[in-house]
C-alpha positions in Angstrom: 55.2 -18.9 -19.9 56.1 -16.4 -17.1 54.4 -16.4 -13.7 53.3 -12.8 -14.5 51.4 -14.0 -17.5 49.3 -16.6 -15.6 48.5 -14.5 -12.5 46.5 -11.4 -11.8 43.6 -10.0 -13.8 45.3 -10.1 -17.2 45.9 -13.7 -18.1 48.4 -13.9 -21.0 48.5 -10.1 -21.1 51.4 -9.4 -18.9 49.2 -8.6 -15.8 47.3 -5.8 -17.6 43.5 -5.7 -17.2 41.6 -7.3 -20.0 39.9 -4.8 -22.3 36.5 -6.3 -21.4 37.0 -5.4 -17.7 37.9 -1.8 -18.6 34.7 -1.5 -20.7 32.6 -2.9 -17.9 34.0 -0.4 -15.4 33.4 2.4 -17.9 29.8 1.3 -18.4 29.3 1.0 -14.7 30.6 4.5 -14.2 28.3 5.8 -16.9 25.3 4.0 -15.4 26.1 5.6 -12.0 26.0 9.1 -13.5 22.7 8.2 -15.2 21.3 7.3 -11.8 22.4 10.6 -10.2 19.3 12.7 -11.4 16.8 10.2 -10.0 18.8 9.8 -6.7 18.9 13.6 -6.4 15.2 13.8 -7.0 14.5 11.2 -4.3 16.9 13.0 -1.9 15.2 16.3 -2.5 11.6 15.1 -2.6 11.7 12.4 0.1 14.7 12.3 2.4 15.0 16.0 3.1 11.2 16.5 3.9 11.4 13.5 6.2 14.5 14.9 7.9 12.7 18.3 8.3 9.6 16.5 9.7 11.7 14.6 12.2 13.3 17.8 13.3 9.8 19.4 13.6 8.5 16.5 15.7 11.1 17.2 18.5 10.4 20.9 18.6 8.5 22.6 21.4 5.1 24.0 20.3 4.8 27.7 20.8 1.5 29.1 19.5 3.0 32.6 19.5 6.0 31.8 17.3 6.0 29.8 14.1 9.7 29.0 14.5 11.0 25.6 15.7 11.9 26.1 19.3 14.3 23.7 21.3 14.5 19.9 21.4 12.0 17.9 23.3 10.3 14.5 23.4 7.1 15.9 24.9 5.2 15.3 21.6 6.0 11.6 21.6 5.3 11.4 25.3 1.9 13.0 24.6 1.1 10.6 21.8 2.0 7.4 23.6 0.8 8.6 26.9 -2.7 9.4 26.0 -5.1 6.5 25.3 -7.0 8.7 22.8 -4.2 8.7 20.3 -3.4 5.1 20.8 -7.0 4.2 20.1 -6.9 6.1 16.9 -3.7 4.2 15.9 -5.3 0.9 16.8 -8.5 1.8 14.8 -6.4 2.8 11.8 -4.5 -0.6 12.0 -7.8 -2.5 12.3 -9.4 -0.7 9.3 -6.3 -1.2 7.2 -6.0 -4.9 8.0 -9.7 -5.5 7.5 -9.7 -3.7 4.1 -6.6 -5.6 3.0 -8.1 -9.0 4.0 -11.4 -8.3 2.3 -9.7 -7.0 -0.9 -7.6 -10.2 -1.0 -10.7 -12.4 -0.6 -12.5 -10.5 -3.4 -9.5 -9.8 -5.6 -8.1 -13.4 -5.9 -11.1 -14.9 -7.7 -11.6 -11.9 -9.8 -8.0 -11.7 -10.9 -7.9 -15.4 -11.5 -11.0 -15.4 -13.8 -9.6 -12.4 -15.7 -6.2 -14.1 -16.2 -7.9 -17.3 -17.6 -10.3 -15.6 -20.0 -9.3 -16.7 -23.5 -11.0 -14.0 -25.5 -8.6 -11.0 -25.8 -11.5 -8.6 -26.3 -13.3 -9.8 -23.2 -10.1 -9.7 -21.1 -9.4 -6.2 -22.2 -13.0 -5.1 -21.4 -12.7 -6.7 -17.9 -9.3 -5.0 -17.2 -10.8 -1.7 -18.4 -13.8 -2.1 -16.1 -11.4 -2.7 -13.2 -9.2 0.3 -14.0 -11.9 2.9 -14.9 -12.8 3.6 -11.2 -9.2 4.7 -10.6 -9.8 7.5 -13.1 -12.0 9.2 -10.5 -10.7 11.0 -7.4 -11.2 9.5 -4.0 -13.3 12.5 -3.0 -15.7 12.0 -5.9 -16.1 8.3 -5.1 -16.6 9.1 -1.4 -19.3 11.6 -2.3 -21.1 8.9 -4.3 -21.0 6.5 -1.3 -22.4 9.3 0.9 -25.4 9.5 -1.4 -25.8 5.7 -1.2 -25.2 5.3 2.5 -27.0 8.3 4.0 -30.0 7.9 6.2 -32.2 9.0 3.3 -29.9 7.6 0.7 -30.6 5.1 -2.0 -29.9 2.0 0.1 -32.2 3.0 3.1 -34.9 4.2 0.7 -34.9 0.9 -1.1 -35.0 -1.1 2.1 -37.9 1.1 3.4 -39.8 0.7 0.2 -39.3 -3.0 0.3 -40.6 -3.1 3.9 -37.5 -4.8 5.2 -36.9 -2.0 7.7 -39.2 0.4 9.5 -36.7 3.2 10.0 -33.4 4.2 8.4 -30.3 2.2 9.4 -27.3 4.2 10.5 -24.6 3.3 7.9 -22.9 6.6 7.1 -20.4 8.0 9.5 -19.5 4.6 10.9 -16.5 2.3 10.7 -18.4 0.0 8.3 -19.0 2.8 5.9 -15.3 3.7 5.9 -14.3 0.1 5.3 -16.8 -0.1 2.4 -15.5 3.1 0.9 -11.9 2.1 1.2 -12.5 -1.3 -0.3 -14.0 0.4 -3.4 -10.8 2.4 -3.7 -8.3 -0.4 -3.0 -9.9 -3.4 -4.8 -8.8 -2.4 -8.3 -5.2 -2.2 -7.1 -5.4 -5.8 -5.7 -7.0 -7.2 -8.8 -4.5 -5.6 -11.2 -1.6 -6.8 -9.0 -2.8 -10.4 -9.0 -4.1 -10.6 -12.5 -0.6 -10.2 -14.0 0.8 -12.7 -11.6 -1.8 -15.4 -12.4 -1.1 -14.8 -16.1 2.6 -15.3 -15.6 1.9 -18.7 -13.9 -0.3 -20.0 -16.7 -2.5 -23.0 -16.5 0.1 -25.7 -17.2 0.8 -26.3 -13.4 -2.9 -26.7 -12.7 -3.3 -29.2 -15.6 -0.3 -31.1 -14.3 -1.8 -31.3 -10.8 -5.2 -32.4 -12.2 -3.5 -35.0 -14.3 -2.1 -36.5 -11.1 -5.6 -36.7 -9.6 -5.9 -33.3 -7.8 -9.4 -31.7 -8.0 -9.5 -28.2 -9.5 -9.9 -26.5 -6.0 -7.0 -28.5 -4.6 -4.8 -27.7 -7.6 -5.6 -24.0 -7.1 -4.9 -23.9 -3.4 -1.9 -26.3 -3.3 -0.2 -25.2 -6.6 -1.3 -21.9 -8.1 -1.8 -19.9 -4.9 1.6 -20.6 -3.4 3.2 -19.7 -6.8 1.3 -16.4 -6.7 2.4 -15.6 -3.2 4.9 -12.8 -4.3 2.1 -11.0 -6.2 -0.3 -11.6 -3.3 2.2 -10.0 -1.0 2.7 -7.0 -3.3 -1.1 -6.4 -3.6 -1.7 -6.8 0.1 1.2 -4.4 0.9 -0.1 -1.8 -1.6 -3.6 -2.0 -0.2 -2.4 -1.9 3.4 -0.2 1.2 2.9 -2.9 3.0 1.1 -5.5 2.2 3.7 -3.2 3.2 6.6 -2.7 6.7 4.9 -6.2 7.2 3.6 -7.5 10.7 4.2 -10.5 11.7 1.9 -12.6 8.5 2.6 -12.4 8.6 6.4 -13.1 12.3 6.5 -16.1 12.3 4.2 -17.6 8.9 5.0 -16.4 8.4 8.6 -17.2 11.9 9.8 -15.8 13.6 12.9 -16.8 10.7 15.2 -14.7 8.1 13.4 -11.1 9.4 13.5 -8.1 7.9 11.8 -4.4 8.8 11.8 -4.1 10.7 8.5 -7.1 13.1 9.1 -5.6 13.7 12.6 -2.3 14.9 11.0 -4.3 17.4 9.0 -6.3 18.5 12.0 -3.2 19.2 14.1 -1.3 20.9 11.3 -4.1 23.0 9.7 -6.7 23.5 12.3 -4.7 23.7 15.5 -1.4 24.8 13.9 0.5 22.4 16.1 3.0 21.4 13.5 5.4 19.6 15.9 2.6 17.3 17.1 1.3 16.8 13.6 4.8 15.8 12.5 5.0 13.4 15.4 1.7 11.7 14.4 2.9 11.5 10.8 6.2 9.9 11.8 4.5 7.4 14.1 2.1 6.4 11.3 5.0 6.0 8.8 7.1 4.0 11.3 4.2 1.6 12.2 3.4 1.1 8.5 7.1 0.5 7.6 7.7 -1.8 10.5 4.6 -4.0 9.7 5.5 -4.1 6.0 9.1 -5.2 6.7 8.0 -7.7 9.3 5.5 -9.3 7.0 8.0 -9.3 4.1 10.6 -11.2 6.3 8.0 -13.6 7.5 6.9 -14.4 4.0 10.4 -14.8 2.8 11.1 -17.3 5.5 7.9 -19.2 4.6 8.0 -19.1 0.8 11.6 -18.1 0.0 12.8 -15.0 -1.8 10.1 -12.7 -3.1 
């Protein structure tokens, strides 16, 4: 047997590539062309607008001209130099983290119960009951909360009729009202994300832990919950991103006195026509959201392994 025949890619083929390798390269090339339309759509619908927004954020604002004028960092200096905008950013972070934490606390037991229901009919009904609120727009749901939380709304009227309060309690147009409204929007996403994860885990691990003497709660917190951590992270990340970028709920329920980042972008772009500063606020919001998401992902990977 010659040396050529036992070296290189084509063993026993005279150094020629094996037919299987050629077929794999041909399939890879075909798959690359199939990915091209989606990559082009992402480029046109995401990358290019972000590049344009980044260019707009470093332009000088000229109320007399709609064109982008010059290059300047005055918009970023204004945002980070004024406590007013830093307060809005901190408030947005606090609301997003609070909503995510509450959705996690409420979503874990609900998703676990749904995943362990044996009746297929009942499980389908519970999943539909979770999904149906998503069929309504955020503005419609926010309007419903306005009716409930207003000074003369259903909640205050019921409390007054019961004699529990002597005058209406201020709920609407507060941070608490915004958190309540956002939780109503985000909770279905958390439940659906966790329910599929708990179903994938199954109850065999819990039964094994209980067989070894672990109480049900210990088995859940020490066995099931760590196994569900990838799904928990996905649900928390989804809720956090949606809460950070929420617009309709803060505007309608929070009112003008409770300002968050996304409504501020709209205000600067549409009401003030200061597109450079609006682009700056939007980029800061996106950068903070992305940085916190990546940091939490890395921390979780270090703690629980690859997600």
